[in-house]
C-alpha positions in Angstrom: 107.2 145.6 87.0 109.0 142.3 87.1 106.9 139.2 86.4 108.2 135.9 87.7 105.7 133.4 86.3 106.3 133.4 82.6 105.3 130.4 80.5 107.5 127.4 81.2 110.4 126.9 78.8 112.0 123.7 77.5 114.4 123.5 80.4 112.3 124.8 83.3 110.9 121.4 84.5 112.1 118.0 85.5 108.6 116.4 85.3 107.1 115.8 81.9 103.6 116.4 83.2 104.4 120.0 83.9 104.5 120.6 80.1 101.0 119.1 79.7 99.6 121.0 82.7 101.0 124.3 81.3 99.6 123.5 77.9 96.1 122.9 79.4 96.2 126.1 81.6 97.3 128.2 78.6 94.6 126.8 76.3 92.0 127.3 79.1 93.1 130.9 79.5 92.8 131.5 75.7 89.5 129.6 75.4 87.5 129.3 78.6 85.4 126.5 77.2 88.5 124.3 76.7 88.1 121.2 78.8 89.8 118.0 80.0 87.6 116.1 77.6 88.8 118.2 74.6 92.5 117.6 75.6 91.8 114.0 76.4 90.3 113.4 73.0 93.6 114.5 71.4 95.6 112.2 73.6 93.2 109.2 73.4 92.4 109.5 77.2 89.1 110.0 79.1 88.8 113.3 81.0 89.1 111.7 84.4 92.3 109.9 83.6 93.8 113.0 82.0 92.9 115.0 85.2 94.8 112.5 87.3 97.8 112.8 85.0 97.9 116.6 85.2 97.6 116.3 89.0 100.6 113.9 89.0 98.6 111.0 90.4 99.0 108.9 87.2 101.4 108.7 84.3 100.6 109.2 80.7 100.2 105.8 79.0 102.9 105.0 76.4 100.4 105.0 73.5 99.6 108.7 74.2 103.3 109.8 74.1 103.4 110.6 70.3 100.1 112.6 70.6 101.5 114.5 73.6 104.6 115.5 71.7 102.4 116.6 68.8 100.1 118.9 70.8 103.1 120.4 72.6 104.8 120.9 69.2 108.0 119.3 70.5 110.7 118.2 68.1 114.4 117.6 68.0 116.1 118.1 71.3 112.9 119.2 73.0 111.1 116.0 72.0 114.1 113.9 73.2 114.1 115.8 76.5 110.4 115.1 77.0 110.8 111.4 76.2 113.7 111.0 78.6 111.7 112.7 81.4 108.8 110.4 80.7 111.0 107.3 80.7 112.7 108.3 83.9 109.3 109.0 85.6 107.8 105.6 84.7 110.8 103.3 85.3 110.9 101.5 88.6 114.7 100.9 88.4 116.4 103.6 90.5 119.7 103.3 88.7 118.0 103.5 85.3 116.0 106.5 86.4 119.2 108.3 87.4 120.8 107.4 84.1 117.9 108.7 82.1 117.7 112.0 84.2 121.4 112.5 83.6 120.9 112.3 79.9 117.9 114.6 80.1 119.9 117.2 82.1 122.8 117.0 79.6 120.4 118.0 76.9 119.0 120.9 79.0 122.5 122.2 79.8 123.2 122.5 76.0 120.0 124.5 75.6 120.4 126.8 78.6 122.3 130.1 78.7 125.0 130.1 81.4 123.4 130.3 84.8 123.8 133.8 86.2 124.0 134.1 89.9 122.9 137.7 89.6 119.6 136.6 88.1 119.0 134.2 91.0 119.9 137.0 93.4 117.2 139.2 91.7 114.6 136.4 91.9 115.1 135.6 95.6 115.3 139.1 97.1 112.1 141.1 97.2 113.8 144.4 97.6 115.7 144.2 94.2 112.5 144.3 92.0 111.2 147.0 94.5 114.2 149.2 93.8 113.7 148.8 90.1 110.1 149.9 90.4 111.2 152.8 92.7 113.7 154.0 90.0 110.8 154.2 87.5 108.9 156.4 90.0 111.8 158.7 90.4 113.0 159.1 86.8 116.0 156.8 87.3 117.8 159.1 89.9 120.2 157.1 92.0 120.5 158.3 95.6 121.4 155.2 97.7 120.5 156.9 101.0 117.1 158.0 99.7 116.3 154.7 98.1 117.2 152.8 101.3 114.9 155.1 103.3 111.9 155.0 100.9 111.7 151.3 100.3 109.1 149.7 102.6 110.2 148.3 104.9 113.5 150.3 104.7 116.6 148.5 103.5 120.3 149.4 104.0 122.4 151.5 101.7 124.5 148.4 101.0 121.3 146.5 99.9 120.3 149.5 97.7 123.8 149.4 96.0 123.6 145.7 95.6 120.2 146.1 94.0 121.5 148.7 91.5 124.5 146.5 90.7 122.4 143.4 90.2 119.8 145.2 88.0 122.7 146.6 85.8 124.3 143.2 85.6 121.2 141.4 84.4 120.3 144.2 82.1 117.0 145.3 83.6 118.3 148.9 83.9 121.0 150.7 81.9 123.1 153.8 82.5 122.2 157.0 80.6 124.7 159.7 79.7 123.0 161.9 82.4 124.1 159.4 85.0 120.5 158.3 85.6 119.2 154.8 85.1 116.6 153.8 82.5 114.5 150.6 82.7 114.9 148.1 79.9 112.7 145.3 78.6 115.3 142.6 79.1 114.2 139.1 80.1 115.8 136.7 82.6 117.5 133.6 81.1 117.9 131.5 84.2 115.6 128.5 84.3 115.3 125.0 85.8 115.0 124.0 89.5 117.3 126.8 90.7 114.8 129.3 89.4 111.9 127.6 91.1 113.8 127.6 94.4 114.6 131.3 94.1 111.0 132.2 93.2 109.7 130.2 96.1 112.0 132.2 98.4 110.9 135.4 96.9 107.2 134.5 97.4 107.8 133.5 101.0 109.3 137.0 101.6 106.4 138.7 99.9 103.8 136.8 102.0 105.8 137.7 105.1 105.8 141.4 104.1 102.0 141.2 103.6 101.6 139.8 107.2 103.9 142.5 108.6 101.9 145.2 106.8 98.9 144.4 109.1 100.9 146.0 111.9 103.2 148.4 110.2 101.1 150.0 107.4 98.2 152.3 108.1 94.9 150.8 107.0 94.2 153.6 104.5 97.4 152.7 102.7 96.7 149.0 102.3 93.9 146.7 101.3 93.9 143.2 102.7 91.0 140.8 102.9 90.6 137.0 103.3 88.0 134.4 102.5 87.6 130.9 103.8 85.7 128.8 101.2 84.2 125.4 100.7 84.7 124.3 97.1 84.5 121.2 94.9 87.0 120.4 92.1 85.0 122.3 89.4 84.7 125.4 91.6 88.5 125.1 92.4 89.4 125.0 88.7 87.0 128.0 87.9 88.5 130.1 90.7 92.0 129.4 89.5 91.0 130.6 86.0 89.3 133.7 87.6 92.5 134.6 89.5 94.6 134.3 86.3 92.1 136.6 84.5 92.1 139.1 87.4 95.9 139.2 87.3 95.8 139.9 83.6 93.4 142.8 84.2 95.6 144.2 87.0 98.6 144.2 84.7 96.6 145.9 81.9 95.4 148.6 84.3 98.9 149.2 85.7 100.2 149.6 82.2 97.7 152.5 81.8 98.8 154.3 85.0 99.6 157.9 84.0 101.6 159.3 86.9 102.7 156.5 89.3 103.5 157.8 92.8 104.0 154.6 94.8 105.2 151.0 94.4 102.6 148.4 95.6 102.9 144.6 96.0 99.9 142.5 95.2 99.8 139.0 96.6 97.2 136.4 95.7 97.3 133.1 97.6 94.7 130.3 97.3 95.6 127.2 99.3 93.9 124.4 101.3 93.3 124.7 105.1 91.2 121.5 105.5 90.3 118.3 103.6 87.2 116.2 103.7 87.5 113.0 105.6 87.7 110.3 102.8 
């Protein structure tokens, strides 16, 4: 399994509010009773104002900046990066904003590992993670013709080779003395806006495959259902938490699979299709 939605890192965002939103979501996952009021108390804000900040409809007031850095445990270069992002966001001077962002990005570049094009290739092509999972099913045996045929939908042998080469380059598989490939626990280093763009491309591909499966995959080999729901904000937040918990349970169950015999893709999408007339 390759998971693309790890906790955000120091360099993964160009909006300071993403740090605060990730912090809130993580605390909520750890402690379901955690609330906007509880976080707002630490920042000296009421819950409704904090909610608007996390939704990027308001900015953090300057007096809350020290408390924000404190709860996020930011220090040194990370704290400076956060402050620069904040200053860039609240300034009305375009030239000043560009200057502040340039300073922030220069700090990020010092922190980042070198950007690896192979990692971006992995993130934006659905069939590369699929090939990695396929290798696990088949004991690491490399047969490009068979791999290309067995991936659903089928890929070319050239794509299969590119997938193997990419997985080797980023360290997600390694060669064994037997000639087979073994999966590793390596993690991706690429971050920032390039990663977000690549992940969005990957997700678009996966949702497209889900749509295609309605026509191309027998009903007994898939499970697709949809719901159209009317919700308020509290219900929306609760359902988001439930989806995160469900994903955690899925990952736990998959880890316990004794004899995997297929590679499945699970997609969860929760998005608006109508808004109330305000």
